[in-house]
C-alpha positions in Angstrom: 135.3 69.0 170.4 135.9 72.6 171.3 138.4 74.3 169.0 140.9 76.3 171.1 143.9 76.3 168.8 144.6 79.3 166.6 145.4 78.9 162.9 149.0 79.3 161.8 150.0 81.7 159.1 152.9 81.0 156.7 154.3 83.5 154.3 154.5 82.7 150.6 157.9 84.0 149.5 160.5 85.9 151.6 159.7 88.1 154.6 162.0 90.9 153.3 161.9 92.1 149.7 163.8 94.8 147.9 161.7 96.2 145.0 162.6 98.5 142.1 161.0 101.9 142.2 158.2 102.2 139.6 157.9 98.5 138.9 154.5 96.8 139.5 154.5 95.0 142.8 152.6 91.7 143.1 152.5 90.3 146.6 153.1 86.6 147.1 150.6 86.5 150.0 150.4 84.0 152.8 148.5 80.9 153.7 146.8 79.8 156.9 146.3 76.3 158.3 144.1 75.2 161.1 143.6 71.8 162.9 139.8 72.0 162.6 138.9 74.3 159.7 139.8 73.2 156.2 140.0 76.8 155.0 140.9 80.0 156.9 140.7 83.4 155.3 143.8 85.6 155.4 143.4 89.3 155.8 146.2 91.6 154.5 146.6 95.1 155.7 149.1 97.7 154.5 150.2 98.7 151.0 153.3 99.2 148.9 153.6 102.5 147.1 155.9 101.7 144.1 156.1 105.4 143.2 157.9 106.4 146.4 161.1 105.2 147.9 160.6 103.8 151.4 159.9 100.8 153.5 156.4 99.4 153.6 155.0 96.7 155.9 152.3 94.3 155.0 150.6 92.5 157.8 148.8 89.1 157.5 146.2 88.0 160.0 143.6 85.2 160.2 140.8 84.0 162.5 139.3 80.5 162.4 135.5 79.7 162.6 135.8 79.4 166.4 137.2 82.9 166.7 140.8 81.8 167.5 143.2 84.5 166.1 146.5 83.6 164.5 149.6 85.4 165.5 150.0 88.1 162.8 153.1 88.0 160.6 154.6 90.7 158.4 156.5 91.2 155.2 158.7 94.2 154.7 159.0 95.7 151.2 161.8 98.2 150.6 161.2 100.2 147.5 164.5 101.5 146.1 165.8 103.3 143.0 168.6 101.3 141.4 170.7 103.6 139.2 172.8 102.2 136.4 176.5 103.0 136.6 
């Protein structure tokens, strides 16, 4: 059988996150499933700078053993400063 189906990536956790400036950020990651391969490696690109207010994008991609590339998905992390009132 020739594998022509790309793996499917699923985010762990929400696609949009609001994060407190200065707090450690730990990404929930993503998983990939494939109809042939039992395990597919996820590659993550991008980073979150918790020392600077801004919007950061993490991109998750995956390729199965046959070279079929999954549609990349993204997570947006907004680093904000929450002031007490």
